N, C-alpha and C positions, 0 to 999 in steps of 0.2 A: 617566682618562676624564673631559672636562670638561662635551659636552653629550651625551644620549642624546636619540633622536630615532625612535619609533615609535607603532606601533598600541597600543590600551590590552591587548588580549589579549597579544599579544608581549610587551608588557611585565612583563603577570603571568606570563608563561610562564616569562622571564629571574626573577622573583622568587621563583620554587618552584622554580628549580633553584640557586638562590643563586648565581647570576651576579652579581647587585646587589641592593642594599638600598636599599630609597624613601628612609628616615631620611637615607642620605648626600646628599639633594640638597636644594637651599636654594632652587630655581626648579621653581617648576609653570607652563608652558604646554600650553591648551586650546587648540587653533588649529578654526574650523568647529564648534562646540559644537553650535549646533542640529541640524545634520548627524549629527553619532555620535548622540544622543536620537533622532533618526528610523532611522539605522540600529541602535537598539536598545543601543547600550553605555552606557546610565544604571550600570547595576549593579559592569560593569567599570569605571569612572570612580570610583562611590562606594568602590570595594575599594582604588582607587590611591589615592587619598585617606586613607582611613582607615587606610595605612599608611607615611604620610610624616608628616613631625613635625608640630607642631600648626599651627593656623593664624596664630600671634601668630609663629613662628619662623622660617618659610616664605615666600616671595613669590610669590602667584599671578596667574596672565593666565589672562584667557577671552577668546577671540573670536568674536564670531559676526555673522553677516551679519541676520541677526534675532533682536530680542531677546525672545523668548517666555519666558512663565511658568514653563518646565521651565529655563531657562537662568537665568535670577532666584532661582528657590528652591534652588538648586546654588550660588550664589553667597552667598549669605546662609549657607547651610548649611557650608558648607566653607572660606570665608573671611572676615578680620577686617576688619568695618566698610569694604565695599568701595564705591571709589568707583565712578563708570557713567560712560562717554565716551561720546558718541553724533557719528559724523561722517556727516552727512546732503549726499548729493551736492545739488547743485542738479538734477539729472534722473533720476529712475531710469532713463531706456533713453536713448543717444546720438543726436545727431539725422543721423547719419550711416547710419543703418539704417531701412527701408523696413519698414511692416507691411500685411499684409494678411490679412483672414478672409473665409471664404470656409465658407456654412452648406451642411450638402450630408449627405444621408441615410449611414447607416453602412454599407448595401448598394455605394453608390459610394463610396466616399472611392479604396478603389484605384484606378477608373477617372481618378477626378480627379488623382493622384498622376500619376498615369502622364499626362496631359494636361499638368500643369502642367513635368514634369520636360521634356516635346518645346518646350514653348515659348521657357521660361525657360534650359535648357539649361545647369545652371551646370558650371562645372571641376569643383566639389565640393560637397557637402552632407552636414548629419546631421538625420537624420529623428527624431525623437521619438516613441514611443509609453509607455502608461502602466504594461504589465503586459510581462513576458518573453515569452512567449508569442505575442504581437502583435507583439513587434520581430521573433520569428525568424519570421512567417510573412509578416509585410510581405514581408523581407527574400529567402526563398523565392520570393513572385510574381515582385518585382521581377527575379530573376533570369533566371524562365521567362518574361518580357518582354524579354530582353536585355541587362540591365543589369548592370554588375559591381558586384556590393555585398556586403558583412559586415553580421553583425550581433552588439553590445555587451551583453552581460548582465552578470548579478551573480552565476548560477550557473553562470557559465564558471572554468574553471582560469585559476589566475593567470598559468602561462605564456603559455594561447591567448588571453587578452587582451591580453596585453601585445608580441604579433606582431600582433594586428589593428591595433594602436592605432599602431606603428611602420610597420607597410601604408599606412593610408588617409594617415600623412604623410608617408610617401615618395612615394603616389601612384598604387599598384600597384591601389586600388580608389577608384573614384571616389567610393560613396556609402556614407555608414554607418550602419544603424538602432541605435536607441541607447534603450535607459531612460534613469532620471536619476541613472546610474550614472554616468553622462559629462556630464551638467548643469553639475559641477562640478570644475576642475584640470585639464580637458581642453581642449590649445590645438593648434591647427591652425592654420598659417600659412593668410592668406590665404584665409581658407574663404569664401566668397561666400552661403551660402543655408542658413539653419534652418529647417525646416519640421515643423509640431509635427502630426503626424497625428492626436492625440490632445490635446483641450483638459489642461493638466495639472489636478490635484488642486490643487493649492498653490499659491497666489496668486503668492507669492516664488520659486516653481520654473518658471513664467514668466521671469523677469528673469532667472533664472541660465539658459535654457535658451539664449535671445537673444544672450546674453551672450559664445556662443562667438563670433559674429560681428561685422562692425565695429569690430576693436579695433584699438587704436592709429592712430585717423583715418584708417581703412579705411573703403570702402562696403561695405554687406552687405542684406540683404534678410533678411527673415522672413514666412512665410506659418504662418496657422494653418486647419485644417477645423475646425469646430463639428457636432459630429453630435447625433442625440437622444441618444447614452447618458450625452455629456459634456459637454454645452452649460451646463450649471447652475454650473461652472466660471468661465465668464464676467463673470458678477457680481461678484466678488471679483476679477477683472484688473482689471477696467478700473477699478474703485474703488479698486486702489494708484494706477494709473497716473495717473488724475486726467484721462483724456478716454476717448473710446468709440474702439475700432478702427475705421479703415477697412474697411468693408465691399465684398467685390466679388461680383456676379451669379458664377453659375456658369452659361458657356452649355453649346450643345449639343456646343459643339468642342473644350470641353479633357475631355471623356470620351470617353477612348478604350476602343476594342477590351481585353479584358482575355484573356489564352490564359487564365491558370490560371482561369479562369471555370468556378466546379464543383467544384472540386477542394480537399479538405479535407488540413489539414494538423493529425496529432495530437499532444496531448503525450508521448505515449509516442517516436514518431518524434524528437524534437528531444531527448527524455532519451539515445538511443539514437546521436545526432547527435554530444550535447554528452557525450559521454563519454571522460572522459580516456584515452588511449593505454594505460595499464595496465592496464585495464578492458577492452577491446576486445577482446580475445580470449578474456577469460573466457566459458567455456558453461555454460547453466543445464544440471543433471542431466535423465538423460531421462527420459520420463513409464514412467507402470507401462504394464504389456503391455495390462490392462483399458482403460484408459483410452483408450490409443492407439488399438487397436483399435475401440474405440467410438465415434470420432468420423465417421470416413468414413461409417460404417453409419448413424449420426443424417443426417449430410448428403445421404446418399441417398436416404435414407426423404423427408427433408424438400422434398426436387424434385421427388419423384414423386409427396408430395402437393397441393404446389403446382401443378401439371399435369393431374392428376387433380381436382381441384377447380374450376378453370377450364372443362375441357374437358366433365366429364360430372357429371350430375344426378340423382340416385340413386344405384343400384345396393349391391351386397356391402360390406363393409367389407374382407374378402378381397381384393378388386382392387386397392382404395387401400390398405390395409397391410399389404406383404407380410410373410409371415415371416420373419425374420432369419434367414441363414445358420446353422446350426450349426454349432460347431466340429470338423474335423474329427478323428476319431481316432488314434489314435497305432500304429504300426503295432511290432509287435514287435521288427522289428531297431533302429531309433528311440527303444522305450524304456528309459531306465535298469536297467542288470543292478541287482538286488536287494545289498546288502553282506551278506557273510556274518555269518551273527552265532551265539549261544550260543539253543542250541534251549530252543522255553516248557518250563516242569515243567511236569506238573497239579498244580493245586491239590487239598486235600481234600474242594472241592465236586465238583470237577470227576470225581474218583474216585466217589464217591459213587452219583454220577448214571447213572455209567456201570451202576456192579450194581447199582444198581437197575430199571436197564433190561432189562440182561440175563436179569435172573431175576424175569421179571412175576407167578409162578405163588406163593410164597413171599407166603404172605400173615402179618403182625403174629400173633403168640402173646397168646393172651386167655385169661383166666381160665372165658369161659364155655367154650371148647371140652371136648371129652373128653380124656381119659391118651393115648389112640391117637390121635387129632387133634394133639395135641401131639406125640407120639413119629414120627409121620408126618413132620412140617413139622421137626421137630428131624434124621431122616434125610435129608431132600430139602437140610437147608440148611448140614448140616455131613460125613455121610457115610451108605452106608446101613449101615454094622456096628455104627450107634450101638442102642446097649441097656442100660437097668437095670440096674444092679447089684441083684443079690438079691432082684428083682422079677420072676415068672414072667406070662407072658402073661392065666394065669386069674386070678392075683391083682389082674390087672389089669381083667382083666375085673368082677372081682366088687366089687374096689375103684369102678369106673366106674359098677355100676350101685348102690352105697351111698351115692355121692357126688350120684346121682340124685336118688336116693329122698328123703336127708337136702337134697337143695336145694329139691326138690318140698313136702317138707314145713314147710319155714321161709319158700320162698316164700308156701303158703300158713296159714301162726302169722302171717306177718309182717299179711296180709289183717284188716283190723278191720272189724267191724259199725261201720255209722255211730247216731247216737245217734236215729232217729227207726227204722232196724229194730230198734232195741233197744228202742224202746218199743213196735211195735207187733207184735215176735215173729217177725221173718222173719227 
């Protein structure tokens, strides 16, 4: 392999897969260096330079349409005493291109675009915008007004972008709406017109945009619309050109009726349309039953509220906010059968509760009860045949009387007189 051409990301990918070694290359050429920096390839370029031979053992060439500070910093950091070669053309724009400037409000730009296309009726044209969504929206509005147009932007898949460019070159589509991704490297044979729907944010970008037409000595025409949002970029462009752009006044005859007026084009719709083919069949998982069923109820209530508030003044809240419908109960046939399982075993607490509830008359045995009362409780608890061995009923009565007397004596003995009573002799 003598020469390897690729983007910074692809070259780094080959290096990680051990397919190439940066130290085997003696020459390094970076084309469109300023454009690579604008697209965020600065870290990748530094990684490539760090993986190559030292700067004094290789040859490095940087080509850039504009030499800005970032290109200069990269040159001084990774090149060995670099020399600067500047080739300035006599004119930034060719004489065969006609330039026009229209000052117009943002809401009237699409109407003016329709009038200009009808007035000049070019065979082909490229319309540049500053954002991706704006390019897609302008293409949609032109389609609704009967034009064959395609949108080209950076977030499209590579295969789809190549197909759009080839179709435009073959004449299948008359107009192309694009971002600055088509400002460099895009060559369409005999392109008649370039329209700057938005004033470029970069002055050099204007030179690259209008450079798509009037190539190889042929004639071309460029039109720029300056609205209140991007008009501040007009001064740097005229400063770079060295002269004022000729201004054309907007006539009422140029403001045609827009069939897409009042329509909104959301970014979500653009993402769905530009989705790759392998993802178009992908469906989102279904929503939960609760979230899906609540939405129609809320929508119904909101419509009810809007209609009632506009027509009714006062009244009860129940008339305006009806109660939500209850969930229907399941029938026994639709209910799921219970799975057979092991019978639940009663634990010790449940058994204890059942025993206490079944025999509520049994009281706890206390020392304050007499012997007969205790025996009666024991007989109820255990058996009616319960008896004390060696003790007769008479003895028990005597014992009970003795115990009662001793208990009374003890209680009397325990009660002592107070100090005052002892002194007073009570």
